[in-house]
CHARMM-style PDB file with segment names, atoms N, HN, CA, C and O in Angstrom:
ATOM      1  N   MET     1     220.811 119.849 -53.131  1.00  0.00      PROA
ATOM      2  CA  MET     1     221.399 119.494 -51.592  1.00  0.00      PROA
ATOM      3  C   MET     1     220.876 120.340 -50.624  1.00  0.00      PROA
ATOM      4  O   MET     1     220.888 121.566 -50.736  1.00  0.00      PROA
ATOM      5  N   SER     2     220.453 119.782 -49.751  1.00  0.00      PROA
ATOM      6  HN  SER     2     220.444 118.786 -49.660  1.00  0.00      PROA
ATOM      7  CA  SER     2     219.590 120.347 -48.683  1.00  0.00      PROA
ATOM      8  C   SER     2     220.605 121.336 -47.874  1.00  0.00      PROA
ATOM      9  O   SER     2     221.811 121.352 -48.117  1.00  0.00      PROA
ATOM     10  N   ALA     3     220.042 122.089 -46.971  1.00  0.00      PROA
ATOM     11  HN  ALA     3     219.062 122.075 -46.773  1.00  0.00      PROA
ATOM     12  CA  ALA     3     220.766 122.767 -46.151  1.00  0.00      PROA
ATOM     13  C   ALA     3     221.754 122.010 -45.008  1.00  0.00      PROA
ATOM     14  O   ALA     3     222.879 122.373 -44.666  1.00  0.00      PROA
ATOM     15  N   GLY     4     220.888 120.693 -44.461  1.00  0.00      PROA
ATOM     16  HN  GLY     4     219.974 120.397 -44.738  1.00  0.00      PROA
ATOM     17  CA  GLY     4     221.836 119.888 -43.514  1.00  0.00      PROA
ATOM     18  C   GLY     4     222.969 119.367 -44.194  1.00  0.00      PROA
ATOM     19  O   GLY     4     224.055 119.461 -43.622  1.00  0.00      PROA
ATOM     20  N   ALA     5     222.906 118.813 -45.355  1.00  0.00      PROA
ATOM     21  HN  ALA     5     222.024 118.737 -45.820  1.00  0.00      PROA
ATOM     22  CA  ALA     5     223.946 118.238 -46.106  1.00  0.00      PROA
ATOM     23  C   ALA     5     225.038 119.200 -46.313  1.00  0.00      PROA
ATOM     24  O   ALA     5     226.215 118.922 -46.083  1.00  0.00      PROA
ATOM     25  N   ILE     6     224.585 120.450 -46.796  1.00  0.00      PROA
ATOM     26  HN  ILE     6     223.629 120.675 -46.982  1.00  0.00      PROA
ATOM     27  CA  ILE     6     225.786 121.481 -46.972  1.00  0.00      PROA
ATOM     28  C   ILE     6     226.552 121.643 -45.495  1.00  0.00      PROA
ATOM     29  O   ILE     6     227.776 121.539 -45.422  1.00  0.00      PROA
ATOM     30  N   ALA     7     225.633 121.933 -44.210  1.00  0.00      PROA
ATOM     31  HN  ALA     7     224.639 122.017 -44.270  1.00  0.00      PROA
ATOM     32  CA  ALA     7     226.166 121.989 -43.001  1.00  0.00      PROA
ATOM     33  C   ALA     7     227.200 120.982 -42.941  1.00  0.00      PROA
ATOM     34  O   ALA     7     228.359 121.219 -42.598  1.00  0.00      PROA
ATOM     35  N   MET     8     226.699 119.714 -43.326  1.00  0.00      PROA
ATOM     36  HN  MET     8     225.758 119.521 -43.604  1.00  0.00      PROA
ATOM     37  CA  MET     8     227.564 118.503 -42.569  1.00  0.00      PROA
ATOM     38  C   MET     8     228.655 118.392 -43.491  1.00  0.00      PROA
ATOM     39  O   MET     8     229.605 117.758 -43.032  1.00  0.00      PROA
ATOM     40  N   LEU     9     228.782 118.786 -44.551  1.00  0.00      PROA
ATOM     41  HN  LEU     9     228.010 119.302 -44.923  1.00  0.00      PROA
ATOM     42  CA  LEU     9     229.920 119.209 -45.721  1.00  0.00      PROA
ATOM     43  C   LEU     9     231.122 119.697 -44.963  1.00  0.00      PROA
ATOM     44  O   LEU     9     232.198 119.211 -44.614  1.00  0.00      PROA
ATOM     45  N   ILE    10     230.416 121.025 -44.834  1.00  0.00      PROA
ATOM     46  HN  ILE    10     229.542 121.419 -45.118  1.00  0.00      PROA
ATOM     47  CA  ILE    10     231.222 122.305 -44.192  1.00  0.00      PROA
ATOM     48  C   ILE    10     232.129 121.618 -43.165  1.00  0.00      PROA
ATOM     49  O   ILE    10     233.355 121.529 -43.229  1.00  0.00      PROA
ATOM     50  N   VAL    11     231.185 121.070 -42.049  1.00  0.00      PROA
ATOM     51  HN  VAL    11     230.189 121.142 -41.997  1.00  0.00      PROA
ATOM     52  CA  VAL    11     231.879 120.629 -40.816  1.00  0.00      PROA
ATOM     53  C   VAL    11     233.160 119.308 -41.156  1.00  0.00      PROA
ATOM     54  O   VAL    11     234.216 119.173 -40.537  1.00  0.00      PROA
ATOM     55  N   ALA    12     232.685 118.492 -42.259  1.00  0.00      PROA
ATOM     56  HN  ALA    12     231.827 118.602 -42.762  1.00  0.00      PROA
ATOM     57  CA  ALA    12     233.710 117.591 -42.478  1.00  0.00      PROA
ATOM     58  C   ALA    12     234.872 118.332 -42.909  1.00  0.00      PROA
ATOM     59  O   ALA    12     235.894 118.310 -42.223  1.00  0.00      PROA
ATOM     60  N   ILE    13     234.814 118.904 -43.849  1.00  0.00      PROA
ATOM     61  HN  ILE    13     233.984 118.922 -44.406  1.00  0.00      PROA
ATOM     62  CA  ILE    13     235.948 119.698 -44.598  1.00  0.00      PROA
ATOM     63  C   ILE    13     236.703 120.673 -43.501  1.00  0.00      PROA
ATOM     64  O   ILE    13     237.861 121.051 -43.677  1.00  0.00      PROA
ATOM     65  N   VAL    14     236.031 120.985 -42.517  1.00  0.00      PROA
ATOM     66  HN  VAL    14     235.090 120.678 -42.374  1.00  0.00      PROA
ATOM     67  CA  VAL    14     236.828 121.703 -41.336  1.00  0.00      PROA
ATOM     68  C   VAL    14     237.414 120.811 -40.782  1.00  0.00      PROA
ATOM     69  O   VAL    14     238.642 120.846 -40.711  1.00  0.00      PROA
ATOM     70  N   ILE    15     236.728 119.838 -40.276  1.00  0.00      PROA
ATOM     71  HN  ILE    15     235.730 119.809 -40.334  1.00  0.00      PROA
ATOM     72  CA  ILE    15     237.338 118.612 -39.730  1.00  0.00      PROA
ATOM     73  C   ILE    15     238.761 118.113 -40.357  1.00  0.00      PROA
ATOM     74  O   ILE    15     239.760 117.969 -39.652  1.00  0.00      PROA
ATOM     75  N   VAL    16     238.744 117.923 -41.433  1.00  0.00      PROA
ATOM     76  HN  VAL    16     237.933 118.039 -42.005  1.00  0.00      PROA
ATOM     77  CA  VAL    16     240.017 117.324 -42.187  1.00  0.00      PROA
ATOM     78  C   VAL    16     240.890 118.245 -42.285  1.00  0.00      PROA
ATOM     79  O   VAL    16     242.041 117.975 -41.941  1.00  0.00      PROA
ATOM     80  N   TRP    17     240.600 119.450 -42.733  1.00  0.00      PROA
ATOM     81  HN  TRP    17     239.665 119.669 -43.012  1.00  0.00      PROA
ATOM     82  CA  TRP    17     241.718 120.376 -42.928  1.00  0.00      PROA
ATOM     83  C   TRP    17     242.308 121.118 -41.676  1.00  0.00      PROA
ATOM     84  O   TRP    17     243.438 121.584 -41.534  1.00  0.00      PROA
ATOM     85  N   GLY    18     241.312 121.107 -40.859  1.00  0.00      PROA
ATOM     86  HN  GLY    18     240.393 120.728 -40.975  1.00  0.00      PROA
ATOM     87  CA  GLY    18     241.909 121.505 -39.345  1.00  0.00      PROA
ATOM     88  C   GLY    18     242.955 120.732 -38.753  1.00  0.00      PROA
ATOM     89  O   GLY    18     243.997 121.170 -38.265  1.00  0.00      PROA
ATOM     90  N   GLY    19     242.451 119.104 -38.872  1.00  0.00      PROA
ATOM     91  HN  GLY    19     241.605 118.747 -39.269  1.00  0.00      PROA
ATOM     92  CA  GLY    19     243.506 118.228 -38.330  1.00  0.00      PROA
ATOM     93  C   GLY    19     244.842 118.565 -39.336  1.00  0.00      PROA
ATOM     94  O   GLY    19     245.941 118.726 -38.806  1.00  0.00      PROA
ATOM     95  N   LEU    20     244.700 118.655 -40.703  1.00  0.00      PROA
ATOM     96  HN  LEU    20     243.807 118.524 -41.134  1.00  0.00      PROA
ATOM     97  CA  LEU    20     245.942 118.934 -41.422  1.00  0.00      PROA
ATOM     98  C   LEU    20     246.786 119.730 -40.927  1.00  0.00      PROA
ATOM     99  O   LEU    20     247.957 119.468 -40.654  1.00  0.00      PROA
ATOM    100  N   VAL    21     246.085 120.994 -40.756  1.00  0.00      PROA
ATOM    101  HN  VAL    21     245.134 121.206 -40.978  1.00  0.00      PROA
ATOM    102  CA  VAL    21     246.768 122.172 -40.419  1.00  0.00      PROA
ATOM    103  C   VAL    21     247.394 121.844 -39.040  1.00  0.00      PROA
ATOM    104  O   VAL    21     248.582 122.132 -38.895  1.00  0.00      PROA
ATOM    105  N   ALA    22     246.835 121.367 -38.184  1.00  0.00      PROA
ATOM    106  HN  ALA    22     245.870 121.133 -38.302  1.00  0.00      PROA
ATOM    107  CA  ALA    22     247.103 121.191 -36.625  1.00  0.00      PROA
ATOM    108  C   ALA    22     248.230 120.148 -36.997  1.00  0.00      PROA
ATOM    109  O   ALA    22     249.332 120.606 -36.699  1.00  0.00      PROA
ATOM    110  N   SER    23     248.285 119.083 -37.469  1.00  0.00      PROA
ATOM    111  HN  SER    23     247.390 118.710 -37.711  1.00  0.00      PROA
ATOM    112  CA  SER    23     249.531 118.453 -37.623  1.00  0.00      PROA
ATOM    113  C   SER    23     250.710 119.235 -38.144  1.00  0.00      PROA
ATOM    114  O   SER    23     251.793 119.168 -37.563  1.00  0.00      PROA
ATOM    115  N   ILE    24     250.544 119.940 -39.171  1.00  0.00      PROA
ATOM    116  HN  ILE    24     249.664 119.995 -39.643  1.00  0.00      PROA
ATOM    117  CA  ILE    24     251.717 120.769 -39.666  1.00  0.00      PROA
ATOM    118  C   ILE    24     252.165 121.650 -38.852  1.00  0.00      PROA
ATOM    119  O   ILE    24     253.351 121.980 -38.879  1.00  0.00      PROA
ATOM    120  N   VAL    25     251.382 122.118 -38.086  1.00  0.00      PROA
ATOM    121  HN  VAL    25     250.418 121.850 -38.064  1.00  0.00      PROA
ATOM    122  CA  VAL    25     251.628 123.193 -36.756  1.00  0.00      PROA
ATOM    123  C   VAL    25     252.655 122.456 -35.819  1.00  0.00      PROA
ATOM    124  O   VAL    25     253.862 122.687 -35.750  1.00  0.00      PROA
ATOM    125  N   HSD    26     251.958 121.551 -35.132  1.00  0.00      PROA
ATOM    126  HN  HSD    26     250.977 121.363 -35.188  1.00  0.00      PROA
ATOM    127  CA  HSD    26     252.647 120.416 -34.249  1.00  0.00      PROA
ATOM    128  C   HSD    26     254.226 119.864 -34.846  1.00  0.00      PROA
ATOM    129  O   HSD    26     255.220 119.804 -34.121  1.00  0.00      PROA
ATOM    130  N   LEU    27     254.211 119.524 -36.169  1.00  0.00      PROA
ATOM    131  HN  LEU    27     253.404 119.574 -36.758  1.00  0.00      PROA
ATOM    132  CA  LEU    27     255.860 119.132 -36.709  1.00  0.00      PROA
ATOM    133  C   LEU    27     256.589 120.101 -37.142  1.00  0.00      PROA
ATOM    134  O   LEU    27     257.671 119.870 -37.682  1.00  0.00      PROA
ATOM    135  N   ARG    28     256.098 121.396 -36.968  1.00  0.00      PROA
ATOM    136  HN  ARG    28     255.219 121.584 -36.529  1.00  0.00      PROA
ATOM    137  CA  ARG    28     256.984 122.638 -37.375  1.00  0.00      PROA
ATOM    138  C   ARG    28     257.587 123.113 -35.892  1.00  0.00      PROA
ATOM    139  O   ARG    28     258.649 123.732 -35.819  1.00  0.00      PROA
ATOM    140  N   ARG    29     256.818 122.766 -34.748  1.00  0.00      PROA
ATOM    141  HN  ARG    29     255.955 122.263 -34.808  1.00  0.00      PROA
ATOM    142  CA  ARG    29     257.013 123.237 -33.455  1.00  0.00      PROA
ATOM    143  C   ARG    29     257.948 122.336 -32.655  1.00  0.00      PROA
ATOM    144  O   ARG    29     258.764 122.753 -31.833  1.00  0.00      PROA
ATOM    145  N   HSD    30     257.716 120.857 -33.031  1.00  0.00      PROA
ATOM    146  HN  HSD    30     257.053 120.519 -33.699  1.00  0.00      PROA
ATOM    147  CA  HSD    30     258.028 119.482 -32.513  1.00  0.00      PROA
ATOM    148  C   HSD    30     258.808 118.712 -33.493  1.00  0.00      PROA
ATOM    149  O   HSD    30     258.413 117.551 -33.605  1.00  0.00      PROA
ATOM    150  N   PRO    31     259.872 119.057 -34.281  1.00  0.00      PROA
ATOM    151  CA  PRO    31     260.167 118.425 -35.441  1.00  0.00      PROA
ATOM    152  C   PRO    31     260.675 116.758 -34.927  1.00  0.00      PROA
ATOM    153  O   PRO    31     261.527 116.710 -34.039  1.00  0.00      PROA
ATOM    154  N   ASP    32     260.253 115.721 -35.375  1.00  0.00      PROA
ATOM    155  HN  ASP    32     259.560 115.760 -36.096  1.00  0.00      PROA
ATOM    156  CA  ASP    32     260.788 114.433 -35.392  1.00  0.00      PROA
ATOM    157  C   ASP    32     262.122 114.353 -35.395  1.00  0.00      PROA
ATOM    158  O   ASP    32     262.806 115.103 -36.091  1.00  0.00      PROA
ATOM    159  N   PRO    33     262.621 113.438 -34.619  1.00  0.00      PROA
ATOM    160  CA  PRO    33     264.233 113.785 -34.476  1.00  0.00      PROA
ATOM    161  C   PRO    33     264.494 112.551 -35.549  1.00  0.00      PROA
ATOM    162  O   PRO    33     263.623 111.728 -35.830  1.00  0.00      PROA
ATOM    163  N   GLY    34     265.691 112.553 -36.047  1.00  0.00      PROA
ATOM    164  HN  GLY    34     266.398 113.222 -35.819  1.00  0.00      PROA
ATOM    165  CA  GLY    34     266.232 111.756 -37.117  1.00  0.00      PROA
ATOM    166  C   GLY    34     266.871 110.229 -36.479  1.00  0.00      PROA
ATOM    167  O   GLY    34     267.194 109.992 -35.316  1.00  0.00      PROA
ATOM    168  N   PRO    35     266.914 109.444 -37.512  1.00  0.00      PROA
ATOM    169  CA  PRO    35     267.187 108.126 -36.748  1.00  0.00      PROA
ATOM    170  C   PRO    35     268.333 108.089 -36.015  1.00  0.00      PROA
ATOM    171  O   PRO    35     269.053 109.027 -36.357  1.00  0.00      PROA
ATOM    172  N   PRO    36     268.906 107.315 -35.018  1.00  0.00      PROA
ATOM    173  CA  PRO    36     269.593 107.582 -33.918  1.00  0.00      PROA
ATOM    174  C   PRO    36     271.122 106.905 -34.668  1.00  0.00      PROA
ATOM    175  O   PRO    36     271.223 105.857 -35.306  1.00  0.00      PROA
ATOM    176  N   ASP    37     272.127 107.835 -34.354  1.00  0.00      PROA
ATOM    177  HN  ASP    37     272.046 108.686 -33.836  1.00  0.00      PROA
ATOM    178  CA  ASP    37     273.220 107.375 -34.839  1.00  0.00      PROA
ATOM    179  C   ASP    37     273.834 105.882 -34.545  1.00  0.00      PROA
ATOM    180  O   ASP    37     273.884 105.238 -33.497  1.00  0.00      PROA
ATOM    181  N   GLU    38     274.116 105.692 -35.378  1.00  0.00      PROA
ATOM    182  HN  GLU    38     274.075 106.215 -36.229  1.00  0.00      PROA
ATOM    183  CA  GLU    38     274.840 104.061 -35.303  1.00  0.00      PROA
ATOM    184  C   GLU    38     276.181 104.490 -35.128  1.00  0.00      PROA
ATOM    185  O   GLU    38     276.732 105.431 -35.700  1.00  0.00      PROA
ATOM    186  N   VAL    39     276.776 103.522 -34.073  1.00  0.00      PROA
ATOM    187  HN  VAL    39     276.329 102.758 -33.608  1.00  0.00      PROA
ATOM    188  CA  VAL    39     278.071 103.598 -33.553  1.00  0.00      PROA
ATOM    189  C   VAL    39     279.062 102.431 -34.127  1.00  0.00      PROA
ATOM    190  OT1 VAL    39     280.234 102.377 -33.754  1.00  0.00      PROA
TER     191      VAL     39
END
């Protein structure tokens, strides 16, 4: 693999895993409310 391909692989991995971590952190700080209570 060329250096450019390895760099693009690392960038893609960082984007995917960074988005996953960011979404987990966001859900930990702002949990989704449950379904509304039916009366």
